[in-house]
MDTraj code that builds the backbone (N, CA, C; nanometers):
import mdtraj as md
import numpy as np

residues = "MET ALA THR ARG VAL LYS VAL THR PRO PHE ASN VAL ASN PHE LYS TYR ALA ALA PRO ALA SER PHE ASN LYS GLU ASP GLN THR ARG LEU PHE ALA GLU PHE ALA GLN ASP ARG ILE ASP ASP ALA LYS ALA ARG ASN ALA ARG VAL LEU GLY SER VAL PRO PRO TYR THR VAL SER VAL ASP GLY ARG LEU GLY ALA ALA LEU THR SER ALA GLN PRO ASN ASN PRO ILE GLY VAL PHE VAL GLU PHE GLU LEU VAL PHE GLU VAL VAL GLN TRP CYS ALA GLU MET LEU LYS GLN HIS SER PRO VAL LYS THR THR ARG TYR GLN GLN SER HIS VAL VAL LEU ALA ASP GLY VAL ALA VAL ASP GLY ASP VAL VAL SER PRO SER ALA GLN ARG VAL THR ILE VAL ASN THR GLN PRO TYR ALA ARG LYS ILE GLU ARG GLY GLN SER SER GLN ALA PRO THR GLY VAL TYR GLN VAL VAL ALA THR MET ALA ALA ALA LYS PHE SER ASN VAL ALA LYS ILE ALA PHE GLY TYR GLU THR PRO ASN PHE GLY ALA VAL ASP GLN TRP ALA ALA SER PRO ASN GLY VAL ALA TRP ALA LYS ARG LYS ARG ARG GLY LYS THR LYS GLY HIS ALA GLU TRP LEU ARG ARG GLN PRO ALA ILE ILE ILE THR MET ASN LYS".split()
xyz = np.array([
    [11.9218, 10.4832, 12.9483],
    [11.8257, 10.5884, 12.9859],
    [11.7678, 10.6452, 12.8662],
    [11.8516, 10.6362, 12.7496],
    [11.7936, 10.7083, 12.6325],
    [11.6731, 10.6442, 12.5757],
    [11.6411, 10.5153, 12.6007],
    [11.5254, 10.4466, 12.5508],
    [11.4064, 10.4930, 12.6335],
    [11.4153, 10.5739, 12.7488],
    [11.3084, 10.6067, 12.8317],
    [11.2565, 10.7450, 12.7803],
    [11.3288, 10.8118, 12.7017],
    [11.3017, 10.9437, 12.6635],
    [11.1938, 10.9425, 12.5599],
    [11.0815, 11.0188, 12.5803],
    [10.9777, 11.0194, 12.4936],
    [10.9998, 11.1167, 12.3863],
    [10.9792, 11.0731, 12.2546],
    [10.9826, 11.1722, 12.1509],
    [10.8549, 11.2508, 12.1177],
    [10.8757, 11.3877, 12.1157],
    [10.7713, 11.4766, 12.0778],
    [10.8052, 11.5488, 11.9531],
    [10.7292, 11.5221, 11.8483],
    [10.7717, 11.5784, 11.7189],
    [10.7531, 11.7255, 11.7196],
    [10.8536, 11.7991, 11.6742],
    [10.8449, 11.9510, 11.6767],
    [10.8279, 12.0088, 11.5192],
    [10.6928, 12.0254, 11.4958],
    [10.6623, 12.0827, 11.3592],
    [10.6402, 12.2141, 11.3837],
    [10.6282, 12.2822, 11.2654],
    [10.6039, 12.4294, 11.2601],
    [10.4830, 12.4567, 11.2014],
    [10.3941, 12.5324, 11.2547],
    [10.2653, 12.5800, 11.2056],
    [10.2296, 12.7079, 11.2496],
    [10.2475, 12.8200, 11.1626],
    [10.2157, 12.9610, 11.2045],
    [10.1666, 13.0372, 11.0824],
    [10.1234, 13.1656, 11.1298],
    [10.0887, 13.2732, 11.0236],
    [10.1709, 13.3869, 11.0568],
    [10.2164, 13.4611, 10.9463],
    [10.3001, 13.5660, 10.9751],
    [10.2617, 13.6832, 10.8776],
    [10.2471, 13.8010, 10.9392],
    [10.2358, 13.9241, 10.8695],
    [10.3380, 14.0293, 10.8889],
    [10.4119, 14.0650, 10.7790],
    [10.5046, 14.1678, 10.7888],
    [10.4450, 14.3128, 10.8011],
    [10.5187, 14.4031, 10.8742],
    [10.4647, 14.5413, 10.8847],
    [10.4170, 14.5870, 10.7554],
    [10.2894, 14.6552, 10.7400],
    [10.2533, 14.7025, 10.6069],
    [10.3268, 14.8105, 10.5593],
    [10.4041, 14.8825, 10.6483],
    [10.4739, 15.0025, 10.6174],
    [10.6038, 14.9673, 10.5291],
    [10.6459, 14.8354, 10.5326],
    [10.7613, 14.7926, 10.4690],
    [10.7122, 14.7787, 10.3073],
    [10.8192, 14.7808, 10.2231],
    [10.7911, 14.7656, 10.0807],
    [10.7727, 14.6076, 10.0539],
    [10.7384, 14.5649, 9.9478],
    [10.7227, 14.4263, 9.9109],
    [10.8385, 14.3385, 9.9462],
    [10.9553, 14.3827, 9.8857],
    [11.0791, 14.3177, 9.9065],
    [11.1232, 14.3102, 10.0428],
    [11.1069, 14.4050, 10.1281],
    [11.1429, 14.3869, 10.2576],
    [11.0554, 14.2992, 10.3366],
    [10.9259, 14.2890, 10.2996],
    [10.8266, 14.2158, 10.3676],
    [10.8640, 14.0649, 10.3411],
    [10.8969, 14.0423, 10.2068],
    [10.9271, 13.9031, 10.1764],
    [11.0533, 13.8600, 10.2386],
    [11.1525, 13.9480, 10.2494],
    [11.2738, 13.9086, 10.3195],
    [11.2590, 13.8882, 10.4624],
    [11.1819, 13.9811, 10.5330],
    [11.1545, 13.9519, 10.6731],
    [11.0751, 13.8137, 10.7020],
    [10.9749, 13.7856, 10.6226],
    [10.9111, 13.6692, 10.6328],
    [10.9955, 13.5473, 10.6154],
    [11.0899, 13.5515, 10.5135],
    [11.1724, 13.4393, 10.4858],
    [11.2683, 13.4187, 10.6081],
    [11.3287, 13.5345, 10.6594],
    [11.4188, 13.5054, 10.7757],
    [11.3392, 13.4649, 10.8930],
    [11.2253, 13.5175, 10.9276],
    [11.1529, 13.4746, 11.0386],
    [11.1215, 13.3127, 11.0244],
    [11.0555, 13.2806, 10.9130],
    [11.0281, 13.1421, 10.8890],
    [11.1382, 13.0543, 10.9035],
    [11.2505, 13.0821, 10.8312],
    [11.3703, 13.0003, 10.8494],
    [11.4250, 12.9885, 10.9899],
    [11.4138, 13.0861, 11.0629],
    [11.4563, 13.0818, 11.2093],
    [11.3687, 12.9745, 11.2812],
    [11.2289, 12.9810, 11.2581],
    [11.1389, 12.8736, 11.3180],
    [11.1772, 12.7404, 11.2771],
    [11.2009, 12.7347, 11.1451],
    [11.2314, 12.5995, 11.0959],
    [11.3696, 12.5481, 11.1525],
    [11.4626, 12.6254, 11.1523],
    [11.6020, 12.5962, 11.2199],
    [11.5764, 12.5469, 11.3658],
    [11.4960, 12.6250, 11.4406],
    [11.4801, 12.5822, 11.5761],
    [11.4040, 12.4445, 11.5940],
    [11.3131, 12.4220, 11.5089],
    [11.2345, 12.2820, 11.5041],
    [11.3397, 12.1790, 11.4720],
    [11.4229, 12.2079, 11.3638],
    [11.5302, 12.1066, 11.3326],
    [11.6307, 12.0732, 11.4406],
    [11.6633, 12.1909, 11.5108],
    [11.7600, 12.1604, 11.6284],
    [11.6916, 12.0751, 11.7376],
    [11.5569, 12.1072, 11.7688],
    [11.4955, 12.0376, 11.8696],
    [11.4761, 11.8856, 11.8403],
    [11.4323, 11.8485, 11.7062],
    [11.4232, 11.7123, 11.6731],
    [11.5686, 11.6485, 11.6718],
    [11.6737, 11.7243, 11.6310],
    [11.8101, 11.6620, 11.6319],
    [11.8442, 11.6457, 11.7750],
    [11.8176, 11.7092, 11.8715],
    [11.8493, 11.6862, 12.0057],
    [11.7910, 11.5579, 12.0666],
    [11.6693, 11.5272, 12.0072],
    [11.5936, 11.4130, 12.0585],
    [11.6402, 11.2975, 11.9939],
    [11.6432, 11.3081, 11.8584],
    [11.6718, 11.1848, 11.7625],
    [11.8044, 11.1654, 11.7330],
    [11.8938, 11.2614, 11.7569],
    [12.0249, 11.2455, 11.7136],
    [12.0583, 11.2849, 11.5725],
    [11.9629, 11.3169, 11.4998],
    [11.9764, 11.3774, 11.3498],
    [11.8551, 11.4472, 11.3147],
    [11.8591, 11.5175, 11.2080],
    [11.7369, 11.5946, 11.1534],
    [11.6604, 11.5010, 11.0631],
    [11.5374, 11.4721, 11.0914],
    [11.4516, 11.3895, 11.0045],
    [11.4160, 11.4688, 10.8762],
    [11.3884, 11.3860, 10.7722],
    [11.3344, 11.4683, 10.6470],
    [11.2127, 11.5369, 10.6887],
    [11.1825, 11.6489, 10.6143],
    [11.0700, 11.7399, 10.6388],
    [11.0202, 11.8110, 10.5018],
    [10.8936, 11.8463, 10.5075],
    [10.8361, 11.9147, 10.4193],
    [10.7883, 12.0489, 10.4462],
    [10.7851, 12.1491, 10.3576],
    [10.7408, 12.2976, 10.3848],
    [10.6316, 12.3167, 10.2882],
    [10.5258, 12.3907, 10.3582],
    [10.4157, 12.4246, 10.2728],
    [10.3931, 12.5805, 10.3202],
    [10.3916, 12.6625, 10.2068],
    [10.3744, 12.8048, 10.2192],
    [10.2432, 12.8367, 10.1541],
    [10.1528, 12.8872, 10.2464],
    [10.0156, 12.9170, 10.1941],
    [9.9458, 12.7857, 10.1125],
    [9.9771, 12.6708, 10.1577],
    [9.9004, 12.5537, 10.0900],
    [9.9945, 12.5011, 9.9742],
    [10.1170, 12.5761, 9.9432],
    [10.1762, 12.5271, 9.8271],
    [10.3136, 12.4326, 9.8801],
    [10.2816, 12.3130, 9.8649],
    [10.3946, 12.2085, 9.9173],
    [10.5213, 12.2237, 9.8453],
    [10.6338, 12.2641, 9.9116],
    [10.7634, 12.2696, 9.8561],
    [10.7935, 12.4059, 9.8113],
    [10.7134, 12.5066, 9.8125],
    [10.7369, 12.6308, 9.7767],
    [10.8577, 12.7135, 9.8649],
    [10.9218, 12.7844, 9.7962],
    [11.0447, 12.8479, 9.8569],
    [10.9698, 12.9516, 9.9544],
    [11.0363, 12.9834, 10.0613],
    [10.9840, 13.0923, 10.1400],
    [10.9914, 13.2286, 10.0790],
    [11.0938, 13.2263, 9.9896],
    [11.0955, 13.3777, 9.9227],
    [10.9896, 13.4006, 9.8233],
    [10.9120, 13.2879, 9.7967],
    [10.8021, 13.2989, 9.6893],
    [10.6815, 13.3546, 9.7543],
    [10.6750, 13.3886, 9.8937],
    [10.5479, 13.4172, 9.9498],
    [10.4994, 13.5521, 9.8971],
    [10.3816, 13.5756, 9.8939],
    [10.3250, 13.7139, 9.8432],
    [10.2677, 13.7610, 9.9734],
    [10.3462, 13.8543, 10.0443],
    [10.2994, 13.9097, 10.1847],
    [10.1874, 14.0055, 10.1835],
    [10.0949, 13.9957, 10.1136],
    [9.9884, 14.1014, 10.1105],
    [9.8932, 14.0793, 10.2302],
    [9.8812, 13.9453, 10.2661],
    [9.8082, 13.8909, 10.3705],
    [9.8884, 13.8052, 10.4751],
    [9.8341, 13.7734, 10.5781],
    [9.9257, 13.6757, 10.6672],
    [9.9383, 13.5515, 10.5935],
    [10.0613, 13.5114, 10.6037],
    [10.1188, 13.3931, 10.5246],
    [10.1214, 13.2665, 10.6281],
    [10.0493, 13.1673, 10.5762],
    [10.0491, 13.0548, 10.6608],
    [10.1644, 12.9591, 10.6214],
    [10.2385, 12.9012, 10.7137],
    [10.3536, 12.8175, 10.6962],
    [10.3193, 12.6891, 10.7768],
    [10.3444, 12.5668, 10.7138],
    [10.3448, 12.4404, 10.7932],
    [10.4723, 12.3625, 10.7476],
    [10.5326, 12.3230, 10.8403],
    [10.6546, 12.2386, 10.8227],
    [10.6315, 12.1056, 10.8923],
    [10.6345, 11.9934, 10.8311],
    [10.6069, 11.8647, 10.8839],
    [10.7223, 11.7791, 10.8822],
    [10.7800, 11.7110, 11.0047],
    [10.8942, 11.6388, 10.9972],
    [10.8347, 11.4798, 10.9800],
    [10.9116, 11.4183, 10.8904],
    [10.8603, 11.2826, 10.8615],
    [10.9488, 11.1797, 10.9553],
    [10.8795, 11.1537, 11.0616],
    [10.9374, 11.0754, 11.1634],
    [10.9414, 10.9138, 11.1433],
    [10.8689, 10.8757, 11.0458],
    [10.8567, 10.7254, 11.0124],
    [10.9997, 10.6731, 11.0030],
    [11.0873, 10.7288, 10.9284],
    [11.2261, 10.6784, 10.8995],
    [11.2912, 10.6700, 11.0380],
    [11.2820, 10.7616, 11.1428],
    [11.3502, 10.7578, 11.2625],
    [11.2902, 10.6539, 11.3401],
    [11.1665, 10.6246, 11.3477],
    [11.1065, 10.5190, 11.4252],
    [11.1617, 10.3869, 11.3659],
    [11.1555, 10.3639, 11.2470],
    [11.1851, 10.2330, 11.1862],
    [11.3449, 10.2153, 11.2035],
    [11.4234, 10.3115, 11.1959],
    [11.5718, 10.3137, 11.2076],
    [11.6021, 10.2620, 11.3575],
    [11.5252, 10.3344, 11.4523],
    [11.5607, 10.3113, 11.5949],
    [11.5186, 10.1553, 11.6320],
    [11.4051, 10.1253, 11.5825],
    [11.3696, 9.9732, 11.5996],
    [11.4595, 9.8936, 11.5481],
    [11.5034, 9.8996, 11.4207],
    [11.5892, 9.8246, 11.3548],
    [11.7276, 9.8006, 11.4250],
    [11.7718, 9.9128, 11.4689],
    [11.8967, 9.9231, 11.5456],
    [11.8852, 9.8396, 11.6874],
    [11.7724, 9.8667, 11.7525],
    [11.7559, 9.8105, 11.8732],
    [11.7400, 9.6554, 11.8597],
    [11.6853, 9.6065, 11.7473],
    [11.6623, 9.4696, 11.7126],
    [11.7986, 9.4061, 11.7029],
    [11.8868, 9.4816, 11.6069],
    [12.0244, 9.4239, 11.5931],
    [12.0897, 9.4031, 11.7273],
    [12.0858, 9.5077, 11.8049],
    [12.1526, 9.4875, 11.9387],
    [12.0930, 9.3931, 12.0237],
    [11.9747, 9.3594, 12.0242],
    [11.9292, 9.2664, 12.1123],
    [11.9359, 9.1202, 12.0626],
    [11.9733, 9.1047, 11.9329],
    [11.9796, 8.9738, 11.8641],
    [12.0821, 8.8749, 11.9157],
    [12.0395, 8.7555, 11.9439],
    [12.1427, 8.6593, 11.9774],
    [12.2393, 8.6435, 11.8544],
    [12.3538, 8.6397, 11.8796],
    [12.4631, 8.6268, 11.7695],
    [12.5382, 8.4852, 11.7753],
    [12.5216, 8.4039, 11.6939],
    [12.5840, 8.2803, 11.6715],
    [12.6654, 8.2715, 11.5416],
    [12.5735, 8.2735, 11.4342],
    [12.6201, 8.2821, 11.2924],
    [12.5981, 8.4167, 11.2271],
    [12.5267, 8.5087, 11.3027],
    [12.4861, 8.6456, 11.2659],
    [12.3646, 8.6241, 11.1641],
    [12.3144, 8.5071, 11.1177],
    [12.1988, 8.4886, 11.0438],
    [12.0892, 8.5551, 11.0806],
    [12.0438, 8.5213, 11.2107],
    [11.9249, 8.5863, 11.2799],
    [11.9332, 8.7455, 11.2759],
    [12.0563, 8.7842, 11.3175],
    [12.0748, 8.9244, 11.3315],
    [12.0584, 9.0075, 11.1920],
    [12.0859, 8.9311, 11.0903],
    [12.0853, 8.9957, 10.9448],
    [11.9595, 8.9740, 10.8698],
    [11.8597, 8.9085, 10.9472],
    [11.7289, 8.8687, 10.8818],
    [11.6099, 8.9447, 10.9180],
    [11.6340, 9.0632, 10.9718],
    [11.5211, 9.1455, 11.0142],
    [11.4860, 9.2311, 10.8931],
    [11.3585, 9.2152, 10.8602],
    [11.3084, 9.2861, 10.7189],
    [11.1956, 9.3797, 10.7535],
    [11.2087, 9.4911, 10.6788],
    [11.1035, 9.6021, 10.6978],
    [10.9999, 9.5863, 10.5889],
    [10.8837, 9.5809, 10.6091],
    [10.7730, 9.5743, 10.5330],
    [10.6863, 9.7117, 10.5277],
    [10.6671, 9.7837, 10.4335],
    [10.5894, 9.9033, 10.4228],
    [10.4501, 9.8657, 10.3479],
    [10.3502, 9.8658, 10.4229],
    [10.2189, 9.8294, 10.3724],
    [10.2393, 9.6963, 10.2965],
    [10.2947, 9.5908, 10.3608],
    [10.3091, 9.4638, 10.3106],
    [10.4172, 9.4355, 10.2036],
    [10.4788, 9.5238, 10.1701],
    [10.6062, 9.5224, 10.0607],
    [10.7424, 9.5267, 10.1360],
    [10.8218, 9.4454, 10.1005],
    [10.9627, 9.4531, 10.1725],
    [11.0297, 9.5698, 10.1107],
    [11.0912, 9.6665, 10.1959],
    [11.1549, 9.7704, 10.1499],
    [11.2941, 9.7927, 10.2260],
    [11.3763, 9.8809, 10.1698],
    [11.4971, 9.8990, 10.2449],
    [11.4632, 9.9832, 10.3603],
    [11.5027, 9.9632, 10.4784],
    [11.4623, 10.0563, 10.5989],
    [11.5013, 10.1919, 10.5854],
    [11.5924, 10.2187, 10.5014],
    [11.6404, 10.3716, 10.4678],
    [11.5551, 10.4488, 10.3974],
    [11.4607, 10.3825, 10.3155],
    [11.3730, 10.4533, 10.2215],
    [11.2255, 10.4270, 10.2410],
    [11.1888, 10.4194, 10.3643],
    [11.0511, 10.3888, 10.3985],
    [10.9721, 10.5230, 10.3668],
    [10.8699, 10.5073, 10.2791],
    [10.7916, 10.6296, 10.2437],
    [10.7107, 10.6878, 10.3506],
    [10.7133, 10.8129, 10.3801],
    [10.6383, 10.8728, 10.4791],
    [10.4997, 10.8465, 10.4597],
    [10.4351, 10.8251, 10.3518],
    [10.2909, 10.7983, 10.3261],
    [10.2574, 10.6515, 10.3601],
    [10.3483, 10.5685, 10.4070],
    [10.3161, 10.4337, 10.4490],
    [10.2284, 10.4245, 10.5676],
    [10.1204, 10.3582, 10.5394],
    [10.0164, 10.3490, 10.6524],
    [10.0544, 10.2563, 10.7744],
    [10.1201, 10.1478, 10.7391],
    [10.1597, 10.0507, 10.8348],
    [10.3090, 9.9886, 10.7936],
    [10.3820, 9.9957, 10.8833],
    [10.5244, 9.9414, 10.8687],
    [10.5408, 9.8222, 10.9595],
    [10.5838, 9.7206, 10.9290],
    [10.6192, 9.5968, 10.9899],
    [10.7594, 9.5661, 10.9935],
    [10.8228, 9.5192, 11.1057],
    [10.9562, 9.4556, 11.0991],
    [10.9395, 9.3184, 11.1469],
    [11.0098, 9.2301, 11.0625],
    [10.9719, 9.0794, 11.1000],
    [11.1057, 9.0146, 11.0508],
    [11.1342, 8.9009, 11.1294],
    [11.2597, 8.8149, 11.0996],
    [11.2084, 8.6879, 11.0244],
    [11.3016, 8.6628, 10.9152],
    [11.2706, 8.5671, 10.8299],
    [11.3309, 8.4272, 10.8542],
    [11.3974, 8.4094, 10.9796],
    [11.4530, 8.2747, 11.0023],
    [11.3474, 8.2083, 11.0726],
    [11.3391, 8.0575, 11.0387],
    [11.2401, 7.9797, 11.0862],
    [11.2408, 7.9661, 11.2419],
    [11.3464, 7.9941, 11.3000],
    [11.3605, 7.9705, 11.4384],
    [11.3421, 8.0905, 11.5143],
    [11.2714, 8.2007, 11.4548],
    [11.2622, 8.3302, 11.5354],
    [11.1658, 8.3216, 11.6453],
    [11.0536, 8.2153, 11.6308],
    [10.9720, 8.2054, 11.7391],
    [11.0383, 8.1361, 11.8660],
    [11.1345, 8.0509, 11.8217],
    [11.1937, 7.9834, 11.9513],
    [11.2713, 8.0821, 12.0173],
    [11.3318, 8.1938, 11.9517],
    [11.4113, 8.2885, 12.0121],
    [11.3198, 8.3756, 12.1030],
    [11.2057, 8.4037, 12.0358],
    [11.1047, 8.4995, 12.0976],
    [11.0471, 8.4312, 12.2323],
    [11.0485, 8.2990, 12.2337],
    [11.0118, 8.2372, 12.3635],
    [11.1068, 8.2174, 12.4613],
    [11.2244, 8.2667, 12.4314],
    [11.3394, 8.2760, 12.5226],
    [11.4312, 8.1442, 12.5326],
    [11.4267, 8.0756, 12.4186],
    [11.5001, 7.9510, 12.3987],
    [11.6484, 7.9852, 12.3619],
    [11.6952, 8.1076, 12.3644],
    [11.8323, 8.1382, 12.3421],
    [11.8891, 8.2041, 12.4692],
    [11.9971, 8.1530, 12.5192],
    [12.0602, 8.1981, 12.6573],
    [12.1047, 8.3514, 12.6227],
    [12.1259, 8.3979, 12.4977],
    [12.1737, 8.5181, 12.4790],
    [12.0565, 8.6302, 12.4805],
    [11.9238, 8.5715, 12.4672],
    [11.8100, 8.6607, 12.4623],
    [11.7021, 8.5964, 12.5437],
    [11.7259, 8.5625, 12.6748],
    [11.6264, 8.4873, 12.7708],
    [11.4910, 8.5456, 12.7775],
    [11.4787, 8.6823, 12.7387],
    [11.3299, 8.7367, 12.7512],
    [11.2768, 8.7661, 12.6059],
    [11.3442, 8.6971, 12.5111],
    [11.3097, 8.7259, 12.3642],
    [11.3709, 8.8525, 12.3084],
    [11.3131, 8.9029, 12.1803],
    [11.3843, 9.0123, 12.1284],
    [11.2689, 9.1109, 12.0686],
    [11.1833, 9.0635, 12.0002],
    [11.0796, 9.1554, 11.9307],
    [10.9847, 9.2170, 12.0322],
    [10.9428, 9.1515, 12.1214],
    [10.8535, 9.2054, 12.2232],
    [10.9234, 9.3109, 12.3149],
    [11.0442, 9.2669, 12.3500],
    [11.1215, 9.3676, 12.4380],
    [11.1346, 9.5029, 12.3615],
    [11.1817, 9.4953, 12.2268],
    [11.2092, 9.6117, 12.1538],
    [11.0653, 9.6937, 12.1264],
    [10.9786, 9.6239, 12.1030],
    [10.8393, 9.6813, 12.0844],
    [10.8000, 9.7553, 12.1977],
    [10.8145, 9.6964, 12.3214],
    [10.7789, 9.7691, 12.4433],
    [10.8512, 9.8949, 12.4592],
    [10.9945, 9.8841, 12.4309],
    [11.0767, 10.0168, 12.4432],
    [11.0306, 10.1242, 12.3491],
    [11.0055, 10.0686, 12.2203],
    [10.9710, 10.1697, 12.1078],
    [10.8380, 10.2256, 12.1445],
    [10.7488, 10.1547, 12.1994],
    [10.6100, 10.2030, 12.2303],
    [10.6226, 10.3187, 12.3237],
    [10.6992, 10.3006, 12.4269],
    [10.7181, 10.3974, 12.5375],
    [10.7964, 10.5239, 12.4782],
    [10.8901, 10.5175, 12.3763],
    [10.9753, 10.6170, 12.3383],
    [10.9013, 10.7052, 12.2322],
    [10.8258, 10.6453, 12.1479],
    [10.7634, 10.7035, 12.0334],
    [10.6032, 10.7103, 12.0522],
    [10.5456, 10.7058, 12.1685],
    [10.4003, 10.7014, 12.1761],
    [10.3335, 10.8284, 12.1223],
    [10.4145, 10.9429, 12.1086],
    [10.3571, 11.0603, 12.0611],
    [10.3710, 11.0664, 11.9045],
    [10.4326, 10.9729, 11.8459],
    [10.4550, 10.9722, 11.7122],
    [10.3815, 10.8487, 11.6510],
    [10.3709, 10.7427, 11.7001],
    [10.3218, 10.6184, 11.6353],
    [10.2613, 10.5259, 11.7351],
    [10.1735, 10.4389, 11.6881],
    [10.1332, 10.3330, 11.7725],
    [10.2151, 10.2098, 11.7349],
    [10.2935, 10.1577, 11.8201],
    [10.3769, 10.0567, 11.8099],
    [10.3494, 9.9260, 11.9030],
    [10.3405, 9.8187, 11.8403],
    [10.2777, 9.7023, 11.9076],
    [10.3646, 9.5731, 11.8650],
    [10.3673, 9.4735, 11.9441],
    [10.4266, 9.3489, 11.9288],
    [10.3048, 9.2617, 11.8692],
    [10.3444, 9.1881, 11.7528],
    [10.2497, 9.1004, 11.6986],
    [10.3023, 8.9793, 11.6188],
    [10.2415, 8.9378, 11.5188],
    [10.2847, 8.8230, 11.4418],
    [10.2388, 8.8675, 11.2864],
    [10.3340, 8.8225, 11.1965],
    [10.3217, 8.8434, 11.0535],
    [10.3572, 8.7038, 10.9731],
    [10.3023, 8.6961, 10.8565],
    [10.3329, 8.5704, 10.7807],
    [10.4031, 8.5897, 10.6579],
    [10.5369, 8.6426, 10.6653],
    [10.6031, 8.6563, 10.5359],
    [10.6065, 8.5508, 10.4341],
    [10.5912, 8.5766, 10.3117],
    [10.5887, 8.4744, 10.2023],
    [10.7214, 8.4860, 10.1287],
    [10.8289, 8.5113, 10.1929],
    [10.9514, 8.5077, 10.1342],
    [11.0626, 8.4638, 10.2391],
    [11.1732, 8.4395, 10.1780],
    [11.2976, 8.4200, 10.2877],
    [11.2878, 8.2746, 10.3114],
    [11.3912, 8.2599, 10.4233],
    [11.4202, 8.1293, 10.4682],
    [11.2891, 8.0485, 10.5359],
    [11.2189, 8.1393, 10.6115],
    [11.0928, 8.0813, 10.6739],
    [10.9901, 8.0376, 10.5623],
    [10.9799, 8.0968, 10.4429],
    [10.8833, 8.0748, 10.3630],
    [10.9335, 7.9358, 10.2931],
    [11.0781, 7.9183, 10.2727],
    [11.1235, 7.7888, 10.2012],
    [11.0999, 7.6863, 10.3078],
    [11.1111, 7.6989, 10.4360],
    [11.0900, 7.6040, 10.5533],
    [10.9469, 7.5645, 10.5317],
    [10.8562, 7.6509, 10.5300],
    [10.7034, 7.6267, 10.5251],
    [10.6645, 7.5407, 10.4149],
    [10.7292, 7.5739, 10.2951],
    [10.6912, 7.4859, 10.1758],
    [10.7708, 7.3587, 10.1675],
    [10.8589, 7.3228, 10.2558],
    [10.9434, 7.2089, 10.2386],
    [10.8626, 7.0924, 10.3095],
    [10.8755, 6.9612, 10.2611],
    [10.8270, 6.8449, 10.3068],
    [10.8539, 6.8255, 10.4618],
    [10.9812, 6.8611, 10.5132],
    [11.0262, 6.8512, 10.6500],
    [10.9552, 6.9456, 10.7223],
    [10.9274, 7.0685, 10.6810],
    [10.8501, 7.1736, 10.7449],
    [10.6989, 7.1312, 10.7771],
    [10.6490, 7.0797, 10.6724],
    [10.5059, 7.0409, 10.6832],
    [10.4790, 6.9323, 10.7692],
    [10.5860, 6.8291, 10.7642],
    [10.5715, 6.7091, 10.8454],
    [10.6009, 6.7531, 10.9966],
    [10.6922, 6.8333, 11.0386],
    [10.7128, 6.8999, 11.1613],
    [10.5842, 6.9607, 11.2036],
    [10.5215, 7.0481, 11.1124],
    [10.3950, 7.1274, 11.1590],
    [10.2964, 7.0241, 11.1969],
    [10.2764, 6.9100, 11.1218],
    [10.1562, 6.8149, 11.1495],
    [10.1835, 6.7499, 11.2955],
    [10.3174, 6.7160, 11.3131],
    [10.3546, 6.6636, 11.4529],
    [10.3150, 6.7569, 11.5670],
    [10.3446, 6.8777, 11.5379],
    [10.3154, 6.9741, 11.6527],
    [10.1785, 7.0202, 11.6575],
    [10.1101, 7.0197, 11.5520],
    [9.9695, 7.0756, 11.5571],
    [9.8703, 6.9452, 11.5428],
    [9.8844, 6.8641, 11.6450],
    [9.8024, 6.7369, 11.6389],
    [9.6581, 6.7679, 11.6069],
    [9.6014, 6.6807, 11.5141],
    [9.4534, 6.6951, 11.4928],
    [9.4374, 6.8126, 11.3835],
    [9.5235, 6.8897, 11.3485],
    [9.5039, 6.9845, 11.2625],
    [9.5394, 6.9304, 11.1172],
    [9.4571, 6.9694, 11.0294],
    [9.4806, 6.9163, 10.8912],
    [9.5177, 7.0094, 10.7808],
    [9.4814, 7.1304, 10.8125],
    [9.5074, 7.2432, 10.7142],
    [9.5868, 7.3587, 10.7776],
    [9.6344, 7.4510, 10.6889],
    [9.6905, 7.5644, 10.7328],
    [9.8487, 7.5548, 10.7872],
    [9.9058, 7.4355, 10.7668],
    [10.0425, 7.4048, 10.8131],
    [10.1506, 7.5107, 10.7642],
    [10.1382, 7.5514, 10.6385],
    [10.2291, 7.6353, 10.5825],
    [10.2270, 7.7774, 10.6454],
    [10.0983, 7.8341, 10.6384],
    [10.0746, 7.9647, 10.7226],
    [10.1266, 7.9661, 10.8583],
    [10.0911, 7.8547, 10.9261],
    [10.1338, 7.8400, 11.0818],
    [10.2829, 7.8501, 11.0735],
    [10.3552, 7.7740, 10.9934],
    [10.5020, 7.7835, 10.9961],
    [10.5663, 7.9148, 10.9602],
    [10.4781, 7.9936, 10.8921],
    [10.5459, 8.1336, 10.8547],
    [10.5179, 8.2363, 10.9505],
    [10.4329, 8.2067, 11.0491],
    [10.3834, 8.3146, 11.1549],
    [10.5078, 8.3464, 11.2367],
    [10.5473, 8.4612, 11.2153],
    [10.6720, 8.5187, 11.2845],
    [10.6497, 8.6370, 11.3841],
    [10.7322, 8.6462, 11.4812],
    [10.7169, 8.7603, 11.5638],
    [10.7447, 8.8934, 11.4939],
    [10.6757, 8.9983, 11.5327],
    [10.6843, 9.1252, 11.4490],
    [10.6687, 9.2471, 11.5308],
    [10.7317, 9.3643, 11.4908],
    [10.6978, 9.4834, 11.5365],
    [10.6084, 9.5517, 11.4352],
    [10.4845, 9.5941, 11.4804],
    [10.3947, 9.6564, 11.3978],
    [10.3858, 9.8159, 11.4328],
    [10.4049, 9.9051, 11.3296],
    [10.4163, 10.0474, 11.3441],
    [10.3127, 10.1116, 11.2563],
    [10.2203, 10.1909, 11.3193],
    [10.1286, 10.2649, 11.2610],
    [10.1405, 10.4234, 11.3008],
    [10.1744, 10.4964, 11.2010],
    [10.2169, 10.6232, 11.2300],
    [10.0891, 10.7031, 11.2761],
    [10.0992, 10.7984, 11.3643],
    [9.9953, 10.8902, 11.3935],
    [9.9775, 10.9862, 11.2914],
    [9.8588, 11.0256, 11.2472],
    [9.8373, 11.1069, 11.1388],
    [9.7749, 11.2395, 11.1897],
])
top = md.Topology()
chain = top.add_chain()
for i, resn in enumerate(residues, 1):
    res = top.add_residue(resn, chain, resSeq=i)
    for name in ("N", "CA", "C"):
        top.add_atom(name, md.element.get_by_symbol(name[0]), res)
traj = md.Trajectory(xyz[None], top)
C-alpha cells in the first residue's frame, strides 16, 4: 500500500512581523522561535511520508543559509524553506529496482546506475540542481529481462517501477520509462565486441549502421524534477 501514497512536498514560505512594542532582541527571538516551529513541522510532515527528513535549504529575506537569529525585524521577514526531494525520489526508485530485480548471480541487481545530467554519480549524492536524473542497468541482457524473459520478473522491472514512482511522486517530479544508451559498463563492452556487433547484424536484418548504439540501448527510469 505504501507505493500508492502520493508524496506532497511540505515547503515553508511565509512572512512574519513581530509586535512593534517588543525590543529588537525580543523580536528576533520570537521570530526565530516561530520560524523554527514552522520548519520543524514541515520536517515532521515530510518524514511521515518519506520515512526520513530530506535535505533542505533556508532563505531569510533572500539570504540563502542565513541563520534565523540574523534577521532584522524592522519589517515583515520573508522565510522560504525548500526541501530537496530529488534524493528521496532517486533512492526510492533505486530500492524498488533492487527489490524487483531477478536474482541469479546478483549481477543485474548490482548494475543499476544513476546518471545526473548524463554523468554517472553515487545515488546518495545526487545534486538538487540536476535537471534530469536517469537510472539505467548496464548489463547487456537488461532488455531481455524488461521483455519478461525472466521467470522472476515476468512483467519486467524498469517499467513496473517507473509506473509506481510516477504515481507516488507526481507532485514532485515527472517520472517516465524510457531508454538510454550508456557508454560504459558491461553493455558498452558488449556493444564494442565483435560478437556483439555480429549478433546485432543478425538481429537487425538489412541494417548496416548504428549497431553499437542499438546494442547499448537500455531500459531506463527518467526523472525530471518539478521546479
